[in-house]
N, C-alpha and C positions, 0 to 999 in steps of 0.2 A: 482314067484321066492320068495314068502313070506318065512321070516325067520321060521325055526321048532323049536321045543322045544328044541332040542339038540344044537342049535345056535341061542341064545337069540339075540335080535335086539341090536343096538348099544344104549349106556345107555347115552353118552354125548362126550363133546369134550376132547381128550387128553392133546393135547398142539396145539400151532399155531406157525409156524416160520416165521420170517420176515428177512428183510435186511436193514441193517443201513450203515452210511457212515463215522461214527467215533467211535471206541470201547469206548473211554473214555467219549464222550457226551451222548452215549447210557447208560454207566453205570451210570453216575451220574444222568440222568433222570429218569430211572425206579427205583433205589433205593433211590433216595433223593426225587424227586418229588412226584412219585407215591408210594413210601414206600414200593415196593416189595422187596423180598429178593434175592439174587444172590445165586442160589442153586446148581449151577454146573457151572465151570470155565473149559473149554476144547477146543478142536479145530475142526474145519470143518473136517470131516474124509476123504473128497477126496481133501481138500486143507488145511494140517496141518499149514501153517503158517498164517492161518486166525482163529481167536477166533470163538468157537461157545458157545454163553453165554446163560444160562437159567435162568429166573427169574419166581419165584413163592411164595407161602407161605412159613411158617417157615419149613414145612416139604418137601416142593414140591410135593404135591399132584397132581394125574391128576384132570384137570380142572381147574388149576390155572396156567399152564406153558405156559408162553410166551418166545420163544427162539430166538436169533438173529445171523445171519451172519454179522458181521460188517467189510465190505471191506473199507479200509481206502481211502477217497477222491472220493468214487464212485458218479458218476452223480445220481442226483434225478431222480426216476422213475414216473411213471404215472399209477394209478390205472384206471382199465377199464373193458370191458366185459371179462369174462373167469377169473377172479381173486377175492381173498377175498378183498372186498373194505373197510372193517371197522371191527374192533375188539372192541367188548364191554365186560366192566367189571361190577359186581354187586357191589354196596355200600349199605350199609344201607340208607333207605329211608330218615331218618332224617338228614344224613349227606350231602345232596347234596347241600344246601347253603354253607356249610363248604368247600366243594370240589370246588365250583365256586370261591368261594373268594381265596382259596388257590392258583389255576391255575392263576386267574387274577393277585394274588400278584407276580407271576413268570413271568409276561407279556406274558402270553399264553392267546390268541385269543378264546373264548368260545362262543359256540351258544347252547340255550337250546330249547327244544321241548317236547310232550308228544307223547308216542308212545305205542299203544296197553295199555293204561292207565296209564302208569309208566313215571314218569321224566327221561329225558335222556339230559346230558350234551356231547356236540361234540367237539372236538379239534385235534390238532395233535401233534405228537412228534418232536424233533428237526430236523427229517429227513423226515416230511411231512407225515409219517404214520397216517392214519386216526383212532382215538380211540374214544371210547365213555365210559363214566359211567352212569350206570343205577339204579336209586333207587328202591329197592326191600324191601319189608317188611323183618324185622329181628326178629328172635325168640329169640335172646339175649335181655336182659335188659341192655341199656347202662350204668346203674349206677353200673352194676356187672362186667364191663371190665376195664381194666388199660386205663386211658384216651388217652394215645397215639394209643391204637388200637381200641377205639370206632368207628371211622370213617374209619376204613381200608378196601382196597379192599377185599372182599370175595372171588372172583375167577372169572372165565368167567361167563358173562351173556349169550353172544351169538356171533356169527359171521355174517358177511352179505356177501353173494355172489352176484356180479353183473353180470347178463345174458343178451343176447340179446333174448333168448326164454326160456320157461322153462319146456316144455312137457317131453322131454327125460330125464331131469335131476330129475324131479318130479318123474318118475317112478323109477330111481335109489335109491332116498332117501326113499320113500314110500315103493315100493314093495321089493327093494333090501335091505334096512338097517333098516327098520321097523320103520321109522319116521311117525309121525301123521300130516296131514296138518291142519292148523287153518283158519280160516277166514281171508282173506287178509285186508290189510290196503291201498287202492290205488294200486300202482305196487308192493308193498312189500308183500311177501307171508311168512308165518312164519311156521316152522314145529318143533314139539316137538319130542325129542327123549325119550327114554325108561324110564330113571329114573328121575323123576320131583325133586328129591332132591339133584341130582348130580350138582356140578357147571358146566355150559356151556352146558345144556341140550336143548338149543334151538339154530335153524340155521334159518336165514333169507334169502330169495331170493329175490332182486330187479330186474324186467324186465324192459330193457330199451333198446330197438334197436338201439336207436341214440348215445348210450354213446361211441361207438368206443371200440378199442381192447386197452388193457393196455399195458404199457412198463416196464419191469422190471427194478430196481434200487433202489437207498436208498428211504426208506419210502414205500415199497411195500411188499406184503406178499408173501413168497416163497410156503407154503403148510398149508394145515389144517389137523390136526390128530384126528381120532376118537378112542375111547376106545375099548379093548376087554379084558377079563378076563385073558386068557393065550394064550400060544402057540397053544394049541389043537384047541381052537375057533378061532384062527387066520387062521389056515390052512383050517378049514371048510369055513371061510369067502373068502379065496382065491380061493377055488374052486367054490363056489356059483358064485362070481362076474365073474369068468371066463365062467362059463355056460352061464351067462348072455350077453357075447360077449365082456366084457371088459378087456383090456389087463393089468394083474397084474404082478407087479415084484415079483421075489424069495424073501425069508425072508432075510431081512438085519439086522445083529447084531448091534446095536447102543449102548451097554452096559448097558444102563439103561432101555432099553425096546427093543422089538423086533418088525420090522417094516415091511410092504408091501407096496406098493404105485400103484396109478392108477390115470387116469383123467377121471374125470365124463365128459358126454356128452357136458356139456358147456365150458371145457376146463380147469377147475380148479383142481389142482393136490391134492388128497387125500390120505391120509395115514390111515393105521389101525395100532395102536399100542398097544402093551401089557400093562397092569398095573404093572407087575413086569418085572424085579427086583427092580426097583426104584432106587433114587439117593443115598440110604443109602448104596449101595452095595460098594462103596470104600471110603466112608468118614462117620464119626459119625455125628449124627443130629446137634450137636452144632458146627461143623466144615464145614458145608455145604458151599461150594463156595470159601472156603479160599485157596485151593491150585490148580495148574495147574493140571489137569488129563488128560494123553495122553492114548489112546489105545495101547495096547502092539507092535503092529507093527510100531508104531512112537516114542516110547521110546528111540531108538537109535538116534534119530534126536532131543532129548530133547534140548541139549544146543543150536543148531541152531534155534530151535524154541523160546525159551525163551529170546534169543537175538533179534529176529525180530519182536516178538509181542509187540504192544506198551503197555505202563503202563495204568492201569484202573484209578488207584487213582489220583486225582488232588494233587498238592503240599499240604501239611498239614500246619496247623497253628503251629507255634512255640509256645509252651505252657509248664507249669509246671502242673504235677498233684501230689496233696498231699493226701495220704490216710486219711480215717476217724480214730480218735483214738478210741481204743476199747469201750469207754464210750460215742461214738459219738451218736447223734439222729439217729433213725433208718432210713437209705435211704437218709438222708439228704446231699444235694451237694451244695456249694456255688461256683458260677461262677463269677470269679473276672475279672473286665472289666476297664482297666487302662485309665487315661485321656492321652491327647496329649503329646507326648513326654516321656511316661511311658514305663513300659516293664512288662512281665509276673511276674518279682518280687515285683513290687512295693506294690500292695494291700494285700500280703501275711500276713504282720504283722496287717493290719486293719481287715482282715476277722478272725484271730485268737483272737482279742480282741471282736470282735462281737460274734464269736462263737468259742470257743477254741478246739472243736473235730468233727467239721462237715468235710467232704472230700472238697477239693478245687481243682477246674479247672480253670486255670489262663492262657487264651491264649494273644499273642502279636498280636497288630493289624499289618495287612500287609500294609497299605497304608503309603507311607512316606511324610511328608511335611517338606522341609528343612532338611531332615535327621531324622525328628522325628515320630516315629510312631504313627498312629492313625487307626481308625476302617473304616473310610470312607472320602473321600475328602471334601474339602469345597471350594467354589468359591471366599469366602472372609469372614472376621470375622462375625460370625452369619449366613451365607449363604451357605446352603448345597448343595452340588450336588445331588439331590435327586435320579437320576438313580443309582449313586454309592452307596448311602444309601440303596435302595433296593437290589441290588447285593451283597453287602456286609453283609447286615443282613441275607440272605438267606445262603450265604457262611459260615457264622457263625454257624447259625443254623443247617446246614448239619453237620459241624464240631462235633457240641455239641451232634447231635443225634449217630453219629459214635463214639465219646468219651463214650457216657454213655454205650454202648455195649462193647468196648475195656476196659473199667476199671470196668465193672459190677455194675455200679451205675443207679439205678432207675431212668428214665428221668422225670418222674412225679414229683420228688421232689427236682428239680432244681431251686434254687433261684439265681436271678442275684443281684450282688452287684457292681454297676458302678460309677465311679467318672467321670463327665463332658463329654467328648467324649465317655467314656465307658458307661455312663449312658444313653446317647441319642442313642447309638447302641442298648442298652438293651430295651429302649422304642420302638424302630423300631421293634425290634422282637416282642414285646408284641402285636403289631398292625398286623405285617405280618404274624408270626408264631406263634399264641397264643398258641399251645401246647408245645412249649419249656420251658417256665416258669411257675412255680406255683405262684410266687411272686417275688418281685424285691424291692431292697433298691436302691435307685437312689439320689446321692449326685451331687447336682447343675446341674440338667437336663433342657432341653428345648424341644420344640415340634419338631421332627425331620423331620417331613413329612406332605405334605397335603393328607389329607386322605378323601375318598369318604364314601363308606361303612366301619362299623366298625365291627370288630370282637366281639363276647360275651365273655366279661372278667367278668362275675360275679362270677367266682371262683378263681379271683386272687386278692390278697392283696399286696398293693404298699405303700412304704414309701418314701415320697421325702423331702430331707431338703435342706433349701435354705440358702444363706448369705443376710443378711439386706444390706451389703455394697458390694455385688457382682457387679463389672462393666464389667465383660465378659458375662455373661448370662443376655439377658434382661427379666426383671421381667414380662412383659406381656406374651411372649412366655413360661415361665415356668406355668404361670396360664391358658394359652390355652391348654398346655399338661394336667394339672391337671383336667379341664373340660372336654377334649376329654375321657381322662381314665375313669372318672365318668359316662359320657355318655355311653361308652362301658359297663358298669356295674361293673367296678372295684371298691374295697373297698380301698380309697384313704387316708391316713394320711399324713400331711404336718406339718413339724416343721421348724420355722425359728430361724437361729442362728445369735448370734453377731458377724459375721465374713464377710470377702470377699469371693473370689473365693476358698480361700484355703481349705483344709481338716482340721477339727479340731477335738478335743477330745470331744467336744459337739455333732458333727455329729456321732462319733463312740459310745458315749454313747447312743444316740437317737435310732441308730441301734440294739445296744444291747438289750435295753428294748423293743424294738417292737419285736423283733425275740424270746425273751425269753417267750413272752406272748403266743407264739404258732401262731403267725401271718406269712405270706409268705408260709403257706403250703395249698395244693389244696383241695378243697371241692370236693363233688361229681360232676362230670363233667355233663353238660347239652349240647344239641345239639347247635350249634352256630346259631345265627339269624343274620340278618341283620339290621344294624342301620345305621341311618344317621349320619355323623361326625359333629362334633361342629363347 
């Protein structure tokens, strides 16, 4: 049953489809934590009141697509034999430390190991789906890529099947689908597909007779799909697999590809999908994933479907966006972050004095303290709820990432300008999400968090202004922030003013002069490395 010349072997994974228990949690995790793009928002063709969400790279290339059926409040499943037990993505090898820190910053438990000579990070998504990031050599020079994309997921690395025996499955993979077996590592067997340059060209099989059968539910894989070039090749595959004694479905039209399905001997549901027509068949590349797309037969139900589908986006920050003046510095955006009791309006005049022409994004804090907006909770004066600090730092970072796309502002040129509570949330973002700000102006800040490992902030310039008579911010906590930022590699300038906690013209002039020198703009980014906190 070896593939013939007119029926090339399988080149790689096309997509993987899994099950989630909340559409909003699923969307938030994969777009904001892992940084994938929602490339198609449609529905389950057999259950049109349930989403079918497709995540991938910017264009939705085969080999990058992870899809989900999010059935709301579905009980969690259990991976077991006869299932895909883990999904692995490729990331640049130099970004492994960055991803470890990023996931831990979201309070996601991670484990690390080496597998076939490659570093692996293991973790799960919010519904228990086992995921892996594998560090692979990158042909790209990181200095040639935009900072926010240097660490990004490249596409699939591999998937792992869990089986109680391998013989019959190996015959299908090797003789039937043209995969090449490699040297195993213990009970893990690796198979390489035809195109070594394609994302997702590896498939692993773990043999564990004691694992027990899996149970479908949230956090489990529904099926794995492999690539074929067109419908003619797909028909040849169908005939070949049927001759091998496998029960193969007829061709199913999935709008963005054509599919056939069969269960391999170990019980895993396989699909062979065509590369064309792709996700651009009903949306422009720039609009991928923005509109709900329905198959023609479900269009008469659109009103009912849209009413019943849950929203994907969580509530937005109330904010102001002020476009750049025509003479503005190229791409520069100042993020204005108010103090306790302030609003999105408070710092706009200050920003305009500091930089008369930059674009401005000014969000209002969501936390209320006696009716006064803040960016995070505090337990007492100068005592912060650190879990709330982390949660809201990530929430604000996610908002700014979305805002950069919404307003067409390059995220690598975001400069924070924060006062008091706003300065503290900006400092927290520098530590937890260092990719968000290229620089920061912090008026009356203090150390917002206890930090273990620090990110590499060598490409970040920061101005801190203090008030010599400030009775709100403990001087020692500001100095601890300065030491920690410097230990993380940031370039920090501190200016003391003859003032208390209030913002003065001296602060504004110091910020204007600092920014005019070209500070606050990112330098060529380097891979993040771990540092011990001060």
